[in-house]
Backbone bond lengths (Angstrom), bond angles and torsions (degrees), N, CA, C in turn:
res aa  C-N    CA-C-N  psi(-1)  N-CA   C-N-CA  omega(-1)  CA-C   N-CA-C  phi
1 M - - - 1.461 - - 1.499 108.66 -
2 M 1.256 116.69 126.46 1.448 123.54 -178.26 1.504 109.97 -91.11
3 V 1.337 115.21 137.42 1.466 120.06 179.13 1.497 107.83 -117.72
4 G 1.255 117.66 128.35 1.464 122.12 -178.92 1.498 112.05 -76.07
5 P 1.300 113.99 171.38 1.485 117.46 -179.87 1.504 112.44 -60.79
6 E 1.279 117.87 -36.11 1.456 119.42 -178.46 1.516 110.18 -64.86
7 V 1.337 116.59 -38.91 1.458 119.69 -178.49 1.515 110.85 -72.93
8 A 1.403 117.01 -38.27 1.481 120.60 -179.68 1.499 112.08 -63.17
9 E 1.310 116.28 -37.25 1.465 118.61 -178.88 1.512 111.71 -68.43
10 T 1.290 116.66 -24.89 1.469 119.44 -178.38 1.509 112.80 -96.37
11 A 1.381 117.50 7.32 1.465 119.58 179.57 1.510 110.01 -65.55
12 P 1.323 118.60 146.24 1.472 120.96 -179.20 1.524 111.52 -61.03
13 V 1.345 117.66 140.96 1.471 123.50 -179.73 1.504 110.60 -64.16
14 V 1.325 117.76 -30.34 1.461 121.54 -176.12 1.504 111.36 -63.99
15 D 1.319 118.39 -31.82 1.454 121.46 -174.80 1.517 112.79 -86.47
16 R 1.392 119.28 0.85 1.444 120.19 -178.73 1.530 109.04 -80.38
17 P 1.349 117.37 124.09 1.478 118.13 -179.35 1.510 113.06 -78.07
18 F 1.332 117.90 -28.90 1.455 121.99 -177.18 1.527 109.61 -132.71
19 G 1.363 114.56 171.03 1.456 119.50 175.85 1.514 111.68 88.15
20 P 1.333 114.31 -175.57 1.478 118.61 -179.78 1.518 111.58 -61.83
21 G 1.303 115.17 133.13 1.453 120.04 178.69 1.499 114.27 80.60
22 S 1.348 119.60 6.34 1.462 121.42 -177.85 1.515 110.30 -76.08
23 R 1.324 116.37 170.69 1.458 121.91 179.95 1.526 111.77 -65.64
24 L 1.343 117.66 -36.62 1.463 121.47 179.53 1.523 111.57 -65.32
25 Q 1.306 115.51 -43.05 1.456 118.46 179.45 1.521 111.96 -66.01
26 R 1.337 116.17 -36.26 1.464 118.72 179.50 1.520 111.16 -66.95
27 R 1.372 116.53 -34.48 1.453 119.82 178.13 1.542 111.44 -67.44
28 V 1.352 116.17 -40.23 1.468 119.98 179.14 1.522 110.53 -64.28
29 R 1.349 115.72 -44.52 1.466 119.13 179.10 1.523 111.71 -63.39
30 A 1.321 116.51 -36.76 1.467 118.74 179.87 1.513 111.83 -69.72
31 R 1.373 117.68 -24.35 1.454 121.19 -177.76 1.532 111.64 -80.16
32 H 1.361 119.77 -26.30 1.467 122.65 -175.89 1.530 113.94 -60.80
33 P 1.309 122.14 -46.66 1.478 120.98 178.19 1.511 112.64 -59.70
34 I 1.312 117.71 -34.34 1.463 120.29 179.97 1.526 109.97 -67.77
35 E 1.346 116.40 -42.72 1.452 119.73 -179.85 1.527 110.94 -65.75
36 R 1.350 117.37 -41.39 1.467 119.70 178.36 1.524 110.96 -62.92
37 Y 1.290 117.90 -39.91 1.461 121.88 178.88 1.528 110.51 -64.98
38 S 1.339 116.62 -39.39 1.462 119.92 179.52 1.534 110.82 -64.50
39 R 1.350 116.24 -42.32 1.454 118.85 178.12 1.529 111.13 -64.52
40 F 1.337 117.98 -39.85 1.460 122.46 177.88 1.521 110.95 -60.30
41 V 1.339 117.64 -43.75 1.465 121.44 179.58 1.525 110.41 -64.00
42 A 1.345 116.35 -41.32 1.469 119.43 179.71 1.522 111.39 -63.27
43 R 1.319 116.61 -41.45 1.455 119.65 178.68 1.519 112.08 -65.50
44 M 1.316 116.53 -40.63 1.464 119.70 -179.53 1.517 111.72 -66.12
45 K 1.351 117.02 -31.83 1.461 119.81 177.33 1.527 111.51 -62.04
46 L 1.348 116.27 -29.09 1.463 120.32 177.30 1.528 112.28 -88.18
47 A 1.333 116.41 -38.29 1.456 120.32 -174.54 1.519 112.63 -72.41
48 L 1.314 117.52 -40.97 1.475 119.87 -176.44 1.527 112.22 -63.64
49 P 1.350 120.68 -47.05 1.473 118.67 176.88 1.528 112.62 -62.38
50 A 1.354 116.20 -38.44 1.465 118.48 179.25 1.520 111.26 -64.23
51 T 1.341 116.89 -40.96 1.472 120.58 177.91 1.513 111.34 -64.14
52 A 1.338 115.82 -41.36 1.464 119.58 179.21 1.526 111.02 -63.48
53 M 1.342 117.10 -40.72 1.457 120.44 178.82 1.528 111.32 -64.99
54 A 1.343 117.43 -40.16 1.458 120.58 178.02 1.517 111.49 -63.50
55 L 1.330 116.94 -40.03 1.470 120.13 178.15 1.522 111.28 -64.56
56 L 1.338 116.98 -40.15 1.463 119.67 178.57 1.530 111.09 -63.93
57 L 1.342 116.27 -41.71 1.464 119.39 177.58 1.523 111.60 -64.01
58 L 1.340 117.09 -39.70 1.460 120.63 178.76 1.513 111.40 -63.48
59 V 1.343 116.92 -40.61 1.471 120.55 178.32 1.524 110.02 -64.76
60 A 1.351 116.40 -36.10 1.464 119.62 -177.48 1.527 111.82 -70.64
61 V 1.329 117.51 -39.51 1.478 120.41 -175.39 1.524 112.32 -95.98
62 W 1.311 119.24 -3.21 1.463 120.80 -176.73 1.522 113.45 -58.56
63 P 1.347 119.96 -41.95 1.479 118.10 177.87 1.518 112.90 -57.16
64 R 1.349 117.42 -39.03 1.457 119.72 178.93 1.530 111.15 -67.88
65 I 1.320 117.38 -40.96 1.458 120.35 178.01 1.521 110.71 -61.90
66 Q 1.325 116.41 -43.22 1.462 120.34 -179.11 1.517 111.12 -64.76
67 S 1.360 116.78 -38.73 1.461 120.06 178.51 1.530 110.86 -65.66
68 A 1.350 116.86 -40.02 1.466 120.05 178.75 1.521 111.38 -65.05
69 V 1.321 117.39 -39.60 1.460 120.75 178.65 1.517 110.96 -64.91
70 E 1.330 117.22 -39.81 1.465 120.38 178.51 1.520 111.20 -64.61
71 R 1.344 117.32 -38.22 1.475 119.80 177.94 1.517 111.02 -65.49
72 L 1.324 117.06 -37.00 1.466 119.81 178.03 1.519 111.32 -64.16
73 H 1.323 116.89 -37.86 1.464 119.80 179.04 1.525 111.67 -67.27
74 K 1.337 116.92 -26.87 1.459 120.35 -178.39 1.519 112.75 -83.82
75 L 1.336 119.15 -10.92 1.461 120.91 179.65 1.522 110.72 -64.64
76 P 1.340 118.35 140.92 1.471 120.18 178.92 1.515 111.02 -67.58
77 R 1.291 114.75 146.68 1.445 119.94 176.93 1.520 110.45 -73.98
78 I 1.318 116.17 140.35 1.460 122.04 -177.97 1.518 109.51 -89.32
79 D 1.317 115.64 124.42 1.448 120.99 174.89 1.523 108.45 -84.02
80 L 1.326 117.41 120.23 1.456 120.94 -178.04 1.523 111.45 -61.53
81 R 1.321 117.13 -29.20 1.460 118.72 177.35 1.519 110.73 -66.36
82 Q 1.341 116.96 -37.62 1.455 119.78 176.87 1.518 111.47 -71.11
83 A 1.333 117.06 -32.10 1.460 119.71 178.03 1.517 110.80 -64.39
84 R 1.334 116.68 -36.35 1.457 119.50 177.21 1.520 112.17 -76.15
85 D 1.327 116.98 -21.29 1.464 121.72 -178.78 1.532 108.29 -92.90
86 L 1.315 116.88 88.09 1.448 121.84 -174.49 1.521 110.47 -73.41
87 R 1.345 116.81 136.14 1.459 122.47 179.60 1.520 108.73 -124.88
88 M 1.335 115.96 132.03 1.450 122.04 -179.60 1.521 108.87 -121.02
89 V 1.318 116.38 150.97 1.466 121.51 178.13 1.520 108.71 -115.60
90 N 1.339 114.28 151.88 1.470 121.42 179.33 1.529 111.10 52.54
91 L 1.315 114.29 53.30 1.459 119.90 -179.61 1.525 110.57 -75.57
92 S 1.331 116.92 144.85 1.461 121.29 179.52 1.520 109.37 -147.35
93 Y 1.337 115.90 125.34 1.463 122.80 172.74 1.523 107.66 -112.84
94 A 1.303 116.42 136.18 1.462 121.44 175.99 1.524 108.51 -127.98
95 G 1.318 116.10 136.38 1.459 119.44 -178.99 1.515 111.19 -159.49
96 R 1.321 114.38 -170.47 1.466 120.94 178.78 1.532 108.87 -134.09
97 D 1.325 114.77 143.07 1.455 118.94 -179.45 1.528 110.34 -79.68
98 R 1.330 115.84 -171.97 1.466 120.21 -175.96 1.522 113.11 -69.88
99 H 1.323 115.51 -13.18 1.465 119.71 176.82 1.528 110.89 -106.00
100 D 1.329 116.12 19.10 1.465 123.50 176.26 1.524 112.48 63.48
101 R 1.344 117.01 29.59 1.452 120.50 175.02 1.531 108.77 -96.97
102 P 1.319 118.12 140.78 1.469 120.33 -175.69 1.527 111.82 -74.94
103 F 1.328 115.48 149.82 1.460 122.02 172.11 1.523 108.15 -147.88
104 T 1.327 116.05 158.89 1.462 121.88 177.52 1.523 109.68 -136.63
105 V 1.310 115.42 147.56 1.462 123.10 173.04 1.525 106.85 -127.63
106 T 1.326 117.36 119.84 1.457 122.17 -179.62 1.521 109.94 -124.91
107 A 1.330 116.17 162.86 1.464 121.76 178.63 1.518 109.02 -158.51
108 D 1.332 116.00 150.08 1.463 120.06 176.46 1.524 110.91 -65.38
109 A 1.320 116.60 -35.30 1.471 121.32 178.10 1.517 108.00 -153.87
110 A 1.328 115.62 155.74 1.462 121.44 -179.23 1.519 109.00 -144.05
111 R 1.324 115.58 151.22 1.462 121.61 -179.35 1.519 109.38 -134.48
112 Q 1.321 115.54 126.21 1.464 120.66 178.92 1.515 109.72 -78.26
113 R 1.328 117.24 130.39 1.452 121.76 176.95 1.522 109.16 -78.97
114 P 1.364 119.74 117.07 1.461 120.52 -176.44 1.522 113.11 -62.21
115 E 1.340 116.91 -34.73 1.458 119.23 -175.40 1.526 112.82 -82.74
116 V 1.340 117.80 -11.83 1.460 121.56 179.96 1.526 107.88 -127.82
117 D 1.322 116.98 118.43 1.460 120.65 -175.63 1.525 112.11 -67.35
118 D 1.326 117.75 -45.62 1.461 121.36 -173.43 1.524 110.99 -104.38
119 L 1.336 116.26 56.69 1.461 120.47 177.36 1.524 108.55 -152.03
120 V 1.335 115.04 123.70 1.463 121.65 -178.81 1.512 108.44 -121.99
121 E 1.340 116.56 127.86 1.461 121.33 175.89 1.526 109.13 -85.26
122 L 1.335 115.97 133.94 1.462 121.09 -173.64 1.523 111.07 -116.20
123 E 1.336 115.26 143.96 1.463 122.36 172.22 1.532 108.11 -111.92
124 S 1.324 116.36 127.80 1.468 122.94 -177.41 1.530 111.01 51.47
125 P 1.332 117.26 58.80 1.468 119.26 -179.21 1.518 112.33 -75.55
126 K 1.342 114.53 158.43 1.457 121.90 176.07 1.527 107.92 -146.67
127 A 1.320 116.27 135.74 1.464 121.93 178.65 1.517 109.15 -124.22
128 D 1.322 116.07 135.80 1.459 122.62 177.25 1.522 108.24 -122.16
129 M 1.343 116.20 128.41 1.457 121.51 -179.02 1.519 109.39 -128.88
130 T 1.322 115.26 147.90 1.462 121.82 174.31 1.519 108.79 -100.17
131 T 1.325 116.81 127.64 1.465 120.76 -177.10 1.527 110.69 -82.11
132 E 1.336 115.04 174.71 1.468 120.54 -178.09 1.514 111.76 -65.12
133 S 1.338 116.39 -32.25 1.464 119.22 -179.24 1.522 112.52 -82.94
134 G 1.331 117.20 -2.20 1.459 120.40 179.16 1.507 114.20 97.84
135 S 1.344 118.70 -4.98 1.462 121.19 175.97 1.526 109.34 -79.86
136 W 1.320 117.06 179.03 1.456 119.62 -178.17 1.522 111.15 -124.45
137 L 1.316 114.36 157.86 1.462 123.61 -179.11 1.522 107.73 -136.39
138 A 1.330 117.81 131.94 1.457 122.15 -178.17 1.521 109.69 -127.20
139 L 1.333 115.68 141.81 1.465 122.01 177.10 1.526 108.93 -129.69
140 T 1.317 116.58 137.96 1.467 122.20 176.37 1.525 108.65 -130.14
141 A 1.339 116.33 159.66 1.460 120.60 -179.88 1.524 109.41 -160.16
142 Y 1.322 115.14 170.37 1.471 121.02 177.55 1.523 110.92 -73.36
143 S 1.339 116.56 -41.45 1.461 121.08 178.73 1.525 108.59 -150.75
144 G 1.328 115.48 173.87 1.453 119.19 179.57 1.515 111.87 -177.93
145 T 1.309 115.68 178.25 1.463 122.93 174.54 1.517 108.23 -133.10
146 Y 1.335 115.18 148.28 1.463 120.10 -179.08 1.520 109.84 -136.20
147 Q 1.350 115.48 137.29 1.455 122.90 175.55 1.525 107.23 -110.74
148 P 1.324 118.25 100.62 1.474 120.58 -174.38 1.520 113.70 -60.03
149 Q 1.319 117.90 -40.73 1.459 119.16 -177.02 1.525 111.37 -69.17
150 A 1.339 116.66 -43.85 1.467 120.08 179.64 1.525 112.52 -83.26
151 Q 1.346 118.03 -12.27 1.460 123.85 -179.02 1.529 111.59 59.13
152 L 1.334 115.26 42.51 1.467 121.92 179.60 1.526 109.14 -111.26
153 L 1.324 115.20 131.31 1.457 122.19 -177.85 1.526 109.11 -124.05
154 D 1.335 116.53 127.59 1.469 122.15 175.08 1.520 108.22 -116.41
155 L 1.332 115.75 129.28 1.460 122.33 -176.65 1.525 109.81 -114.84
156 F 1.361 115.30 143.37 1.465 120.40 -177.09 1.530 109.44 -139.30
157 G 1.343 114.96 136.50 1.462 121.11 172.95 1.516 114.04 77.89
158 D 1.324 116.66 118.87 1.475 122.32 177.24 1.529 111.75 51.79
159 V 1.307 116.54 47.90 1.460 120.66 179.62 1.529 108.77 -76.31
160 E 1.322 115.87 128.76 1.462 121.56 178.01 1.516 109.10 -127.03
161 L 1.313 115.52 137.01 1.455 123.29 179.24 1.524 108.30 -118.12
162 F 1.329 116.74 127.27 1.459 122.16 -177.90 1.525 109.36 -118.91
163 Q 1.323 116.06 136.52 1.460 122.71 171.23 1.524 108.82 -111.97
164 D 1.334 115.38 146.88 1.459 117.59 -179.91 1.530 112.42 -68.06
165 K 1.331 116.62 -7.29 1.461 120.25 175.81 1.520 112.12 -79.70
166 G 1.337 116.93 -3.04 1.458 121.07 178.93 1.509 114.31 98.99
167 N 1.329 118.59 9.07 1.462 122.50 179.92 1.528 110.61 -93.08
168 T 1.334 115.06 141.92 1.463 121.69 178.88 1.518 109.00 -132.17
169 F 1.331 116.82 134.55 1.462 122.16 179.00 1.527 108.41 -129.67
170 K 1.340 115.06 140.25 1.462 120.86 -178.41 1.525 109.81 -124.13
171 T 1.327 115.56 140.65 1.461 121.96 177.50 1.527 108.32 -156.26
172 D 1.340 116.67 -176.84 1.471 120.10 -176.84 1.525 113.41 -99.30
173 S 1.317 118.08 -21.59 1.461 119.83 -179.65 1.525 109.64 -156.29
174 A 1.325 115.60 157.45 1.461 120.63 179.17 1.519 108.84 -157.21
175 H 1.324 114.63 145.39 1.467 121.81 175.49 1.525 107.38 -113.79
176 V 1.343 116.09 123.05 1.464 121.02 -173.75 1.524 108.73 -120.23
177 D 1.315 115.09 128.64 1.466 121.34 172.91 1.523 106.72 -102.07
178 M 1.349 115.74 99.49 1.456 119.47 -176.53 1.520 111.22 -65.86
179 G 1.329 117.83 -30.88 1.455 120.33 179.94 1.514 112.73 -67.63
180 K 1.336 116.43 -37.82 1.457 120.71 178.80 1.521 112.95 -88.14
181 G 1.330 117.09 -16.82 1.452 120.02 -176.10 1.511 112.22 72.43
182 S 1.337 116.51 36.14 1.467 120.92 -177.55 1.522 109.66 -128.46
183 A 1.355 115.04 163.05 1.465 121.42 178.20 1.517 108.42 -153.34
184 E 1.345 115.32 155.71 1.460 120.42 178.53 1.522 109.26 -158.15
185 G 1.343 114.47 159.80 1.457 120.65 177.94 1.513 110.34 -158.84
186 D 1.335 114.83 150.38 1.469 120.60 -178.47 1.520 112.76 -109.11
187 D 1.319 118.20 2.41 1.465 120.67 178.04 1.532 109.72 -89.26
188 P 1.334 117.09 158.17 1.463 120.14 179.74 1.522 112.30 -54.54
189 V 1.331 115.77 143.80 1.466 122.57 -176.49 1.518 109.06 -123.68
190 Q 1.338 115.23 136.93 1.462 121.61 171.07 1.523 107.62 -122.10
191 G 1.312 116.11 130.56 1.452 120.02 -178.49 1.499 112.61 -135.36
192 H 1.329 115.49 154.85 1.463 120.85 176.14 1.518 108.69 -152.96
193 G 1.307 114.42 157.37 1.452 121.19 -179.66 1.513 110.71 178.72
194 P 1.305 116.71 -167.49 1.468 118.70 179.06 1.525 112.60 -58.52
195 F 1.324 118.35 -26.79 1.461 121.36 -178.50 1.521 112.05 -72.82
196 G 1.363 117.76 -29.02 1.455 122.35 -175.62 1.520 110.42 140.86
197 T 1.335 116.63 -138.61 1.468 121.27 178.79 1.527 109.41 -133.40
198 I 1.341 115.99 158.04 1.452 120.88 179.90 1.520 109.31 -150.33
199 D 1.326 116.32 144.39 1.464 124.34 173.79 1.523 107.09 -128.75
200 S 1.323 117.01 135.59 1.464 120.36 179.03 1.525 109.40 -150.31
201 E 1.332 115.61 173.93 1.456 121.56 -178.98 1.524 112.94 -90.10
202 G 1.293 117.96 -6.18 1.459 121.71 179.95 1.516 110.02 -179.52
203 F 1.330 115.85 179.27 1.470 119.45 179.62 1.521 109.64 -150.53
204 R 1.322 114.33 164.38 1.457 121.42 175.94 1.518 108.34 -152.11
205 I 1.321 117.16 131.08 1.458 122.14 178.57 1.518 108.91 -98.47
206 E 1.318 116.29 126.47 1.463 121.81 -178.10 1.521 110.04 -125.09
207 N 1.341 114.34 178.09 1.474 121.28 179.40 1.522 110.94 52.00
208 N 1.357 113.87 42.02 1.470 120.39 176.22 1.524 112.83 55.79
209 G 1.342 115.45 38.05 1.448 119.80 172.96 1.509 115.32 98.91
210 D 1.318 119.12 -6.72 1.461 120.58 -178.74 1.528 112.68 -85.99
211 T 1.331 117.67 -17.11 1.466 121.37 -178.12 1.521 109.55 -125.37
212 V 1.335 116.71 131.85 1.462 123.01 176.03 1.521 107.59 -113.91
213 V 1.336 116.67 121.22 1.465 122.85 179.58 1.524 107.94 -105.58
214 F 1.320 116.76 127.96 1.453 121.32 178.24 1.527 107.97 -99.44
215 T 1.338 115.82 122.06 1.461 121.83 -173.25 1.525 110.88 -100.60
216 G 1.344 114.92 163.22 1.454 120.10 -179.42 1.519 111.02 72.28
217 K 1.321 115.57 -162.69 1.450 120.26 177.75 1.514 109.21 -69.52
218 A 1.332 115.83 133.57 1.459 120.41 -176.75 1.524 109.57 -135.15
219 H 1.322 113.75 148.09 1.462 120.21 176.73 1.521 107.25 -129.23
220 L 1.350 116.18 122.11 1.455 121.56 -175.38 1.523 110.08 -119.31
221 Y 1.329 114.57 133.99 1.455 120.37 172.97 1.527 107.29 -119.95
222 L 1.344 115.80 116.15 1.454 121.43 -179.63 1.528 110.10 -96.20
223 R 1.296 115.87 130.58 1.458 120.26 177.38 1.528 109.35 -75.63
224 P 1.311 116.96 143.22 1.467 119.69 176.52 1.525 110.87 -59.64
225 R 1.311 115.05 149.60 1.457 120.14 -178.39 1.524 111.00 -55.45
226 E 1.324 116.88 -36.51 1.463 119.57 -178.44 1.533 110.23 -61.84
227 E 1.354 117.40 -39.99 1.469 119.63 -180.00 1.529 110.88 -70.62
228 R 1.321 117.56 -36.15 1.460 120.05 -178.83 1.518 111.69 -70.48
229 E 1.320 117.47 -27.62 1.468 120.62 -178.22 1.521 112.11 -86.31
230 Q 1.352 116.69 -8.94 1.468 118.56 178.20 1.523 109.62 -71.62
231 P 1.365 117.80 143.24 1.457 120.39 -179.32 1.518 111.55 -68.32
């Protein structure tokens, strides 16, 4: 029996073996949800034990995490201004003057001035210089500033100057040119040593440390030779 095109187009969809809407296509579509569900179950069989294990580990290490967080909260806050203000301890500069003689500048602590590149603030500074004759000269103070490039040292408060000859001089401030091996000050000076005692309005070190000049009004007391020669 022949069926024309008009009749074929009106044939029921259920009776089509192939093509859109056929029985084969309906079976394939019905199988897809089952396969997706099977894959979902397989994944959950792996994910659930892994999640449970992670939770157990978190419960075990949580006290340590909480303790670490509490320690972080107790840390002091950092002031950015202090971070820029660098502080060093046991500072030491070593160099040579213009006549190739060694000198050193040390301090218990030092602080770099952020606004000035070549200026270091010193706590309890000390300077040691070698004189032209080969003797040494030392200066100490409560505080000071040092310019490493220019080799200039300024001392403030309880400034003391020592010579290896046994002389000691005290004043309130001093300006030291480490490169030239010279020093000077305009504050009152008191000195003593084997020679006797001296008071003056200022001082100046010349001849690369071998000569000390007392400026302004000065009062000198010389010990008799007999006292100086006593042991």
